[in-house]
C-alpha positions in Angstrom: -8.7 1.0 -19.7 -5.1 0.9 -21.1 -2.8 -2.0 -20.5 0.9 -2.2 -21.5 1.8 -5.9 -21.6 5.5 -5.3 -21.9 5.6 -3.3 -18.7 2.8 -5.1 -17.0 1.1 -1.8 -16.2 -2.7 -1.3 -16.1 -4.4 2.0 -15.9 -8.1 1.9 -14.9 -10.4 4.9 -14.6 -13.6 4.7 -12.7 -16.6 7.0 -12.9 -16.4 8.0 -9.2 -14.4 7.5 -6.1 -17.2 5.2 -4.8 -17.2 2.9 -7.8 -13.4 2.8 -7.6 -13.6 1.7 -3.9 -16.2 -1.0 -4.6 -14.5 -2.4 -7.6 -11.1 -2.3 -5.9 -12.4 -4.2 -2.9 -14.0 -6.8 -5.2 -10.7 -7.1 -7.1 -8.8 -7.7 -3.9 -11.3 -10.3 -2.8 -11.0 -12.1 -6.1 -7.2 -12.2 -5.9 -7.5 -13.5 -2.3 -10.0 -16.2 -3.3 -7.8 -17.3 -6.2 -4.6 -17.5 -4.2 -3.2 -20.7 -2.7 -2.4 -20.6 1.0 -1.3 -17.4 2.7 -2.4 -14.1 1.2 -0.3 -11.1 2.2 -1.4 -7.5 1.8 0.5 -4.2 2.5 -2.0 -1.5 3.3 -1.9 2.2 2.4 -2.7 4.8 4.9 -4.2 8.3 4.7 -7.9 9.1 3.9 -8.2 7.9 0.3 -8.2 4.1 0.8 -10.6 4.2 3.8 -13.7 3.6 1.6 -12.1 0.7 -0.1 -11.4 -0.9 3.3 -15.0 -0.2 4.4 -16.2 -2.1 1.2 -14.1 -5.1 2.3 -16.1 -5.2 5.5 -19.4 -5.0 3.8 -21.4 -8.3 4.1 -21.3 -9.2 0.4 -17.5 -9.1 0.3 -16.7 -10.0 3.9 -18.7 -13.2 3.6 -16.5 -14.4 0.7 -13.1 -13.1 1.8 -10.7 -15.8 3.1 -9.9 -13.9 6.3 -8.1 -16.8 8.0 -5.5 -17.0 5.2 -5.0 -13.2 4.8 -2.2 -11.3 6.6 -2.2 -7.5 6.8 0.8 -5.3 6.9 1.4 -1.5 6.5 3.5 0.2 3.8 4.1 3.1 6.2 3.0 4.4 9.6 3.1 7.6 11.4 5.1 7.4 14.6 2.1 8.0 16.9 0.2 5.7 19.3 -2.2 3.2 17.7 -5.2 5.1 19.2 -4.0 8.4 17.7 -6.3 10.0 15.1 -3.4 10.1 12.6 -2.5 6.4 13.0 -2.7 4.3 9.8 -3.3 1.2 11.9 -6.2 2.9 13.7 -7.8 3.9 10.4 -7.6 0.4 8.9 -8.9 -1.1 12.2 -11.9 1.2 12.3 -12.6 0.8 8.6 -12.5 -3.0 8.4 -10.2 -5.0 10.6 -12.4 -4.7 13.7 -15.5 -5.7 11.7 -14.4 -9.0 10.1 -13.2 -12.4 11.3 -9.5 -11.8 10.9 -7.3 -13.7 13.4 -5.4 -11.2 15.7 -2.1 -12.9 14.7 -2.7 -12.0 11.1 -2.6 -8.3 11.8 1.0 -7.0 11.7 1.0 -3.4 12.9 4.1 -1.3 13.2 5.1 -0.9 16.9 5.1 2.8 17.7 5.5 3.0 21.4 8.3 2.0 23.8 11.1 2.3 21.3 12.7 4.8 19.0 11.7 5.3 15.3 14.9 3.5 14.2 14.2 0.6 16.6 10.6 0.5 15.3 11.8 0.2 11.7 14.3 -2.6 12.6 11.6 -4.4 14.5 9.2 -4.3 11.6 11.8 -5.5 9.2 12.3 -8.4 11.6 8.6 -9.1 11.5 8.6 -9.1 7.7 11.6 -11.4 7.4 10.1 -13.8 9.9 6.9 -13.9 7.9 8.8 -14.2 4.6 11.1 -16.9 6.0 14.3 -15.5 4.6 16.6 -12.4 4.9 16.8 -11.9 1.2 14.0 -11.2 -1.2 13.8 -13.5 -4.2 12.3 -12.0 -7.4 10.3 -15.2 -8.1 8.8 -15.2 -4.5 7.3 -11.9 -3.7 6.9 -10.8 -0.1 3.3 -9.5 -0.7 0.5 -10.6 -2.9 -0.9 -7.1 -3.1 0.6 -3.7 -2.1 -1.8 -0.8 -2.0 -0.3 2.7 -2.4 -1.4 6.3 -2.6 0.4 9.3 -4.0 0.8 12.7 -2.5 0.7 16.1 -4.2 4.5 16.1 -4.1 4.7 12.6 -5.6 5.5 10.8 -2.4 4.2 7.3 -1.8 4.1 5.3 1.5 6.5 7.6 3.4 9.1 7.9 0.6 9.3 11.7 0.2 11.3 13.6 -2.4 14.9 14.3 -1.4 14.9 11.9 1.5 17.8 9.3 2.1 15.2 6.5 2.2 14.9 6.8 -1.6 18.4 5.5 -2.0 18.0 2.5 0.3 18.6 -0.8 -1.4 19.4 -3.1 1.5 17.0 -2.5 4.3 13.3 -3.3 3.9 12.1 -0.7 6.4 13.5 2.6 7.6 12.6 5.5 9.8 12.0 8.9 8.1 12.8 11.9 10.2 12.2 15.5 9.2 10.1 15.0 6.1 6.9 15.7 8.1 6.2 17.0 11.6 6.1 13.5 13.0 8.6 10.7 12.3 7.4 8.0 9.9 8.2 4.3 9.4 8.2 3.2 5.8 8.8 0.2 3.6 11.6 0.9 1.1 11.5 0.2 -2.6 12.9 -3.3 -2.3 10.0 -4.3 0.0 7.3 -2.4 -1.9 8.5 -3.8 -5.2 8.4 -7.4 -3.9 4.7 -7.8 -4.7 2.7 -9.7 -7.2 0.4 -6.7 -7.7 1.0 -3.1 -6.7 -2.0 -0.8 -7.0 -2.0 3.0 -6.7 -5.4 4.1 -5.5 -6.0 7.8 -6.3 -9.0 10.1 -6.2 -9.6 13.8 -6.7 -8.8 16.4 -9.3 -5.9 17.8 -7.3 -4.0 14.6 -7.9 -4.4 14.7 -11.7 -1.1 16.4 -12.5 1.0 14.3 -10.2 -0.6 11.1 -11.5 0.1 12.1 -15.1 3.8 12.7 -14.1 4.1 9.4 -12.4 2.4 7.4 -15.2 4.7 9.2 -17.7 7.7 7.9 -15.7 8.9 11.1 -14.2 11.6 9.7 -11.9 12.0 12.9 -10.0 8.9 11.9 -8.0 9.1 8.8 -5.7 5.9 7.2 -6.8 7.2 6.9 -10.4 10.1 4.8 -9.2 8.0 1.9 -7.9 8.6 -1.1 -10.1 7.0 -4.3 -8.8 8.3 -7.7 -9.7 4.7 -8.4 -10.7 2.0 -6.1 -12.1 1.5 -2.4 -11.5 -2.0 -0.9 -11.5 -3.2 2.7 -11.4 -6.8 2.8 -10.1 -8.1 6.4 -10.4 -11.5 8.0 -10.4 -12.3 10.2 -13.4 -11.3 13.4 -11.6 -7.7 12.1 -10.9 -7.2 10.5 -14.3 -4.9 12.2 -16.8 -6.8 13.3 -19.9 -5.4 10.5 -22.1 -6.6 7.8 -19.7 -10.3 8.8 -19.7 
């Protein structure tokens, strides 16, 4: 494990994807238990974090997690119905939210039906501002306690893709992303993602090793490397995804 105190960055390498998922779930539970009052989490989508979420629902952790105080948000969402196989909401619900005692009002999904992508982005920004209690993010009062992120082969994170206008957004908290993928996406922007006490990239698989190395080295040509939380930044990788120097 390598920690840079000056940059508040921690790189942790785990023997396998399974140990990463279990330890990350335990870490998240510990942070929630240690928090005072509301505990807000921004979830990552895709396939990688699913096992982490399943670990949260396992009896040993679920019995200790303060579900009534925890609120769940999404860092990005595909603009598909919530019952669609590609829905990030559906994945999280199937993996853990439907198996634990979380109040329905604490689950803040992105609305993806009955409105346009731009309207969905504006509505979710309103949801976040209402939860936060202000229209402007204060550095000393983060929006999220924990933000979980992944990284794509092209260096994207959430739905912040290389070359997209969303990368330059400094005012809005949520935007629609059109044209980067086959379906529209709704994504939090850097201001919202950075407004977190702890941001954790969760990455597995040898195919991600190169892009992880670039991001950890600060290659600002890839979106993931530009994430700079007001709190701590963590890279949680299995041995296959970890750059050689981190093993």
